[in-house]
C-alpha positions as CSV (number, residue, x, y, z in Angstrom):
1,M,5.2,-38.5,125.7
2,G,2.5,-35.8,125.7
3,K,4.4,-33.6,128.0
4,N,7.5,-33.9,125.8
5,I,5.5,-32.9,122.7
6,R,4.0,-30.0,124.5
7,G,7.5,-28.9,125.7
8,Q,8.8,-29.1,122.1
9,K,5.9,-27.0,120.9
10,L,6.5,-24.5,123.6
11,A,10.2,-24.3,122.8
12,F,9.4,-23.9,119.1
13,L,6.9,-21.1,119.9
14,V,9.4,-19.3,122.1
15,T,12.1,-19.5,119.4
16,L,9.6,-18.3,116.7
17,L,8.6,-15.3,118.8
18,A,12.2,-14.4,119.6
19,T,13.2,-14.7,116.0
20,T,10.2,-12.5,114.9
21,F,11.0,-9.9,117.5
22,F,14.7,-9.9,116.5
23,T,13.8,-9.5,112.8
24,S,11.3,-6.7,113.6
25,A,13.9,-5.0,115.7
26,Q,16.4,-5.2,112.9
27,S,14.0,-3.8,110.4
28,G,12.6,-1.2,112.8
29,S,9.1,-2.1,111.9
30,F,8.2,-2.7,115.6
31,E,8.0,1.1,115.9
32,Q,6.0,3.3,113.6
33,V,5.3,7.0,113.2
34,E,2.1,8.5,111.9
35,M,2.4,11.7,109.9
36,K,-0.7,13.7,109.6
37,G,-1.1,15.5,106.3
38,S,-2.4,19.0,106.0
39,K,-5.1,17.9,103.5
40,G,-6.4,15.0,105.5
41,S,-4.1,12.3,104.4
42,M,-1.9,10.1,106.7
43,L,1.6,8.8,106.1
44,V,3.1,5.9,108.1
45,G,6.8,5.6,108.6
46,D,9.0,2.8,110.0
47,V,11.7,3.7,112.5
48,L,15.0,2.1,111.5
49,S,17.7,3.7,113.6
50,S,18.5,6.7,115.7
51,F,21.4,9.2,115.9
52,D,22.7,12.1,117.9
53,N,22.3,15.4,115.9
54,P,22.2,13.7,112.5
55,W,22.8,16.1,109.6
56,A,23.0,14.3,106.3
57,M,22.5,10.9,104.6
58,A,23.8,9.4,101.3
59,F,23.2,6.0,99.7
60,L,25.9,3.8,98.2
61,P,25.1,1.7,95.1
62,N,24.8,-1.6,97.1
63,G,22.0,-0.2,99.3
64,Y,24.3,0.7,102.3
65,S,24.2,4.3,103.4
66,L,26.2,6.9,105.3
67,V,24.8,9.2,108.0
68,T,26.7,12.1,109.4
69,E,26.3,13.5,113.0
70,R,27.1,17.1,113.5
71,M,29.3,16.4,116.5
72,G,31.7,14.5,114.3
73,T,30.7,10.9,113.7
74,M,29.9,9.2,110.4
75,W,28.0,5.9,110.4
76,L,28.0,3.2,107.8
77,L,24.5,1.6,107.7
78,D,23.8,-1.8,106.1
79,D,21.1,-2.4,103.5
80,K,18.4,-2.6,106.2
81,Q,19.6,0.8,107.4
82,Q,20.9,-0.5,110.7
83,K,24.2,0.9,112.1
84,R,27.1,-1.3,111.1
85,F,30.3,0.7,111.7
86,A,31.4,4.1,112.8
87,V,33.7,5.2,110.0
88,S,37.2,5.9,111.1
89,A,39.6,8.6,109.9
90,V,36.8,11.1,109.5
91,P,37.9,14.7,109.7
92,T,38.1,16.0,113.3
93,V,35.6,18.7,113.9
94,T,34.8,21.2,116.7
95,A,31.0,21.5,116.7
96,K,29.8,25.0,117.6
97,G,26.5,26.6,116.8
98,Q,25.4,25.4,113.4
99,G,28.9,24.1,112.6
100,G,30.4,20.7,112.7
101,L,30.4,17.7,110.4
102,G,28.0,18.4,107.6
103,D,27.0,16.9,104.2
104,V,28.1,13.7,102.6
105,I,27.5,12.7,99.0
106,V,28.7,9.9,96.8
107,H,30.7,10.3,93.5
108,P,28.6,9.3,90.5
109,E,31.3,6.7,89.7
110,F,31.6,5.4,93.2
111,E,31.5,1.7,92.1
112,T,34.8,2.2,90.3
113,N,36.5,4.9,92.4
114,S,35.1,4.5,96.0
115,T,35.0,8.3,96.3
116,I,32.8,10.3,98.6
117,Y,32.6,14.0,99.5
118,I,32.3,15.4,103.0
119,S,31.7,19.0,104.1
120,Y,32.5,20.2,107.6
121,V,33.5,23.4,109.5
122,E,37.1,24.1,110.3
123,H,38.3,26.8,112.7
124,D,41.3,29.1,112.3
125,P,44.2,27.5,114.2
126,N,45.3,30.9,115.5
127,D,41.9,32.2,116.5
128,D,39.1,29.7,116.8
129,T,36.5,32.5,116.8
130,Y,37.0,32.5,113.0
131,S,35.6,29.5,111.0
132,G,34.5,28.4,107.6
133,A,33.1,25.4,105.8
134,V,35.4,23.1,103.7
135,V,34.9,20.2,101.4
136,E,37.1,17.1,101.2
137,R,37.0,14.1,98.9
138,A,38.2,10.7,100.2
139,K,38.1,7.0,99.5
140,L,35.6,5.0,101.5
141,N,37.1,1.5,102.4
142,I,34.7,-1.1,103.7
143,S,35.6,-4.6,105.0
144,D,34.0,-7.2,107.2
145,S,35.7,-5.6,110.3
146,G,35.1,-1.9,109.7
147,A,35.0,1.1,107.5
148,H,37.6,3.9,107.1
149,L,38.5,6.9,104.9
150,S,41.8,7.2,103.1
151,D,43.4,9.5,100.5
152,R,41.6,12.5,102.0
153,E,42.1,15.7,100.0
154,L,40.7,19.2,100.8
155,I,39.3,20.6,97.6
156,W,37.3,23.7,98.6
157,R,37.2,26.4,101.4
158,Q,34.8,29.1,102.3
159,S,36.7,32.4,101.9
160,P,37.2,34.3,104.0
161,K,36.8,32.7,107.4
162,V,34.7,35.0,109.6
163,T,33.5,35.1,113.2
164,G,30.3,33.4,114.4
165,N,28.9,29.9,114.0
166,G,26.0,30.2,111.7
167,H,24.9,30.0,108.0
168,Y,27.6,27.6,106.7
169,S,25.1,25.9,104.4
170,H,27.7,23.5,102.8
171,R,25.2,21.2,101.0
172,M,26.5,19.5,97.8
173,A,25.1,17.9,94.6
174,F,26.5,16.5,91.4
175,S,25.1,17.4,88.0
176,S,24.6,14.7,85.3
177,D,27.7,16.0,83.5
178,G,29.9,15.5,86.6
179,H,30.2,19.0,88.1
180,L,30.1,19.5,91.8
181,F,27.8,22.2,93.2
182,I,28.2,23.6,96.7
183,T,26.0,25.9,98.7
184,S,27.8,28.5,100.7
185,G,25.9,30.6,103.3
186,D,26.4,34.3,104.0
187,R,27.6,33.4,107.5
188,Q,25.1,35.9,109.0
189,K,27.2,38.8,107.7
190,F,24.7,40.0,105.1
191,T,26.9,41.9,102.6
192,P,29.2,39.0,101.6
193,A,26.3,37.6,99.5
194,Q,26.8,40.5,97.1
195,N,30.6,40.7,97.3
196,M,32.2,39.0,94.3
197,A,35.6,38.7,96.0
198,M,34.1,36.3,98.6
199,N,32.4,32.9,98.0
200,L,30.0,33.4,100.9
201,G,26.3,33.8,100.1
202,K,26.8,32.0,96.8
203,I,26.3,28.7,95.0
204,L,29.6,27.4,93.6
205,R,30.3,25.1,90.6
206,L,33.5,23.1,90.5
207,N,35.0,20.1,88.7
208,A,35.0,16.9,90.7
209,D,38.6,17.5,91.8
210,G,37.9,21.0,93.1
211,T,39.3,22.9,90.0
212,V,37.2,25.5,88.3
213,P,35.4,24.8,85.0
214,S,36.5,27.2,82.3
215,D,32.8,27.8,81.3
216,N,31.9,29.2,84.7
217,P,30.3,32.6,84.3
218,F,33.1,34.6,86.1
219,Y,36.0,32.4,85.1
220,G,39.3,34.3,84.9
221,N,38.3,36.9,87.5
222,G,40.2,35.5,90.5
223,S,40.4,32.2,92.2
224,V,37.4,32.8,94.5
225,T,35.3,34.8,92.0
226,E,35.6,32.2,89.3
227,Q,34.0,29.5,91.5
228,I,30.7,31.5,91.6
229,W,27.7,30.1,89.7
230,T,25.0,32.3,91.4
231,L,25.0,35.0,94.2
232,G,22.7,36.8,96.6
233,H,21.9,33.8,98.8
234,R,21.4,33.8,102.6
235,N,21.5,30.2,104.0
236,P,20.8,27.6,101.3
237,L,20.4,24.3,103.1
238,G,19.0,22.1,100.3
239,I,20.0,21.5,96.7
240,D,18.9,18.9,94.0
241,F,18.5,18.4,90.3
242,D,15.2,17.5,88.7
243,E,15.0,14.8,86.0
244,Q,15.3,17.5,83.3
245,G,18.6,18.6,84.7
246,N,17.3,21.9,86.3
247,L,19.0,22.8,89.6
248,W,16.8,23.8,92.5
249,S,17.8,25.1,95.9
250,H,15.9,26.3,99.0
251,E,17.2,28.7,101.6
252,M,16.2,30.1,105.0
253,G,15.0,33.6,104.8
254,P,15.5,36.2,107.6
255,R,12.3,36.7,109.6
256,H,10.1,34.5,107.3
257,G,10.5,34.6,103.6
258,D,12.0,31.1,103.1
259,E,12.6,30.5,99.5
260,L,12.6,27.8,96.8
261,N,14.7,28.9,93.8
262,I,15.5,27.5,90.4
263,I,19.2,28.1,90.1
264,E,20.2,29.8,86.8
265,K,23.8,30.5,85.7
266,A,25.1,33.9,86.8
267,R,21.8,35.1,88.3
268,N,21.7,37.3,91.4
269,Y,19.0,36.3,93.9
270,G,19.1,39.6,95.8
271,Y,20.0,39.0,99.4
272,P,20.4,41.1,101.5
273,V,19.1,43.9,99.2
274,V,15.8,42.2,98.7
275,S,13.9,39.3,100.5
276,Q,10.4,38.2,101.0
277,G,11.1,38.4,104.7
278,D,12.3,41.1,107.0
279,H,15.2,41.5,109.4
280,Y,14.8,40.0,112.9
281,S,15.1,43.5,114.3
282,G,11.8,44.3,112.5
283,V,13.5,46.5,109.9
284,K,11.7,45.9,106.6
285,I,13.7,44.5,103.6
286,P,12.3,45.4,100.1
287,N,10.6,42.6,98.3
288,H,11.9,41.1,95.0
289,E,9.0,42.7,93.2
290,D,10.4,46.1,94.2
291,Y,13.7,45.4,92.4
292,P,13.0,43.0,89.5
293,I,16.6,43.0,88.5
294,Y,17.1,40.3,91.1
295,K,15.8,36.8,90.5
296,A,12.7,36.2,92.6
297,P,12.0,32.9,94.3
298,E,9.5,30.5,92.7
299,T,7.9,30.0,96.1
300,A,8.3,31.8,99.4
301,W,7.0,30.9,102.8
302,L,5.5,33.4,105.2
303,P,5.5,32.3,107.9
304,A,8.7,30.4,107.7
305,I,9.1,26.7,107.5
306,S,12.9,26.7,108.2
307,P,13.9,24.4,105.3
308,A,16.6,21.8,105.7
309,G,17.4,18.8,103.4
310,F,15.8,18.4,100.0
311,I,15.1,15.9,97.3
312,I,13.2,16.0,94.1
313,Y,11.7,12.5,93.9
314,K,12.7,10.4,90.9
315,G,11.5,6.9,91.9
316,D,8.5,4.8,91.0
317,L,7.6,3.4,94.4
318,H,5.5,6.5,95.3
319,K,4.2,6.9,91.8
320,S,1.9,9.9,92.4
321,W,4.9,11.8,93.9
322,K,7.3,11.5,91.0
323,G,8.8,14.8,90.2
324,N,7.6,16.3,93.5
325,G,10.1,18.0,95.9
326,F,10.4,17.1,99.6
327,I,11.8,19.6,102.1
328,G,12.6,19.0,105.7
329,G,11.0,21.6,108.0
330,L,12.8,22.5,111.2
331,S,10.7,25.2,112.9
332,S,7.6,23.9,111.0
333,K,8.2,20.4,112.3
334,A,7.1,18.9,109.1
335,L,7.9,17.2,105.8
336,V,6.9,19.6,103.1
337,R,5.9,18.4,99.7
338,V,6.0,20.8,96.7
339,T,5.0,20.5,93.1
340,F,6.6,21.9,90.0
341,A,5.0,22.9,86.7
342,K,5.8,25.1,83.6
343,D,3.2,27.1,81.7
344,N,3.1,27.5,77.9
345,E,5.4,30.6,78.2
346,G,8.0,28.6,80.0
347,K,7.4,30.2,83.4
348,W,7.7,28.0,86.5
349,G,4.8,27.5,88.9
350,T,5.7,25.8,92.2
351,E,3.6,25.5,95.2
352,E,3.3,23.6,98.5
353,A,1.1,20.6,97.9
354,E,0.9,19.3,101.4
355,R,2.9,19.0,104.6
356,Y,3.1,16.0,107.0
357,E,3.5,16.6,110.7
358,W,4.5,14.5,113.7
359,D,5.9,17.1,116.1
360,K,9.5,16.6,115.1
361,R,12.1,18.8,113.4
362,V,13.1,17.3,110.1
363,R,16.8,17.7,109.2
364,E,17.3,15.5,106.1
365,V,15.4,13.9,103.3
366,E,16.9,11.2,101.1
367,Q,15.9,8.6,98.4
368,D,17.4,5.2,97.7
369,S,17.8,3.4,94.4
370,M,14.6,1.5,95.0
371,G,12.5,4.6,95.3
372,N,12.1,4.5,99.1
373,I,12.0,7.9,100.9
374,Y,13.7,8.4,104.2
375,V,13.7,11.3,106.7
376,L,16.1,12.1,109.5
377,E,14.8,13.9,112.5
378,D,16.9,16.7,114.0
379,K,18.6,16.9,117.5
380,D,19.7,14.1,119.9
381,G,17.9,10.9,119.3
382,G,16.9,11.9,115.8
383,R,15.3,8.9,114.2
384,L,15.8,7.6,110.7
385,I,12.3,6.9,109.3
386,K,11.4,5.1,106.0
387,L,8.1,6.1,104.5
388,Q,5.6,3.4,103.6
389,P,4.1,3.6,100.1
390,S,0.9,5.6,100.4
391,N,-2.4,4.9,98.6
C-alpha cells in the first residue's frame, strides 16, 4: 500500500514537472536576457521564439502576430508569440544584400477587411542587377489548419529600379486618418534623394489603395512626384506616429550622423547636400547648420547607432515610458530609448535617455495592444524577446 502511494506521488510529481517545463517552454520564460542600461538600470526580457534573419513584426487585433524573415518566410504567431504557421502564398523574393522580404503592417480596419501590407524587393526580370522595393496589400486568411494570403495586389513601386542591393528602407505606417506612409531609401546613389522625378530618398504618402491623395504637396506634377511627402532622405528604417499625430522617422547617416526627424509636409531634409556625418571615403559633408534651408534632425548620433525598427510607446504597462521612442540599434547592439519634449516656443527637444545592451544587433521593435514591448534580434537565430515591466 505504502509503495503504491509513493509511486502515485512520484508519477504525479513527474507529470507536474513535465507540465511546468512544457508551459515554460511555450511561454519562453525558461530563457531570459538581461539588458544593461547605460545609466545603471537593468531590463529583463523573456525569450519567446527565434527566427532566421527576422526583419519586421506586426500584431493582429486578437493578439496573434506576423513576423517576416528577409529570406522570404512570413510566420503567424499565436497569442503567446509562438510560431503557429508559415504563411503560404507570400510573394517570392530573391534575397540579396539588404533586400528581400521586408515590412508588414496591418490595415487599421483589419477586423472587418482582413487586409495587411507587405513590402519586399523585386528584381528586373530582364536584368536582376536592377532592383527596387514594392508594396502589396493582401487578405490574410487564418484557419485551424494554416494561414495564407489571397487577393494580392501591388500598389507601389520604387522608381526607377537601379543597381545594387542597399538602402531600400521600405518601412510603412498608417496615419490616424487612414493614409499610408512609406519610406524609400536613396539606394546608395546619393542624388536621387533630391531628384523630384524619382521616389528614391523620399517619404511617400498614399491612400490605402495606393492612389495619391489630392492634398499631397506635389499633387499634379507627375505620377511619381505627386507621391512625395518629404525629400532629402538617405536610408529611413523606422517610422511611427506619436499620440498627437506627429510623424517621426529615423535614418542611417553616412559615416555617423544617424538622424531622428519629425516629418513635416513638403520639407527637404538635405541629403546628400548636408548631413551630420561624412562620406565613408572621408570626404566631409556640410552640416545642416551650414545650410539652414534644409530641415535639420531633432537628434543626431555621432558615433552612429545604425537605427532599425522604431516605435513611440503608447501603452500603460511601462508607465514611465509612455510617449518615449524605442529604436533598434544594429552596430550599437542596443535598444535605444529617446524622449520628446516641446518648449514654450513650440520647438522640439529630443534626446537619448538611455540605451540597453546585451551584445546583440536589434532589428525590430514592436508593441502589442496590452502595452507589452517586444524586440527582434538581427541575423540567423534572431530571438523575439518580450520586455518585463521595469520598476
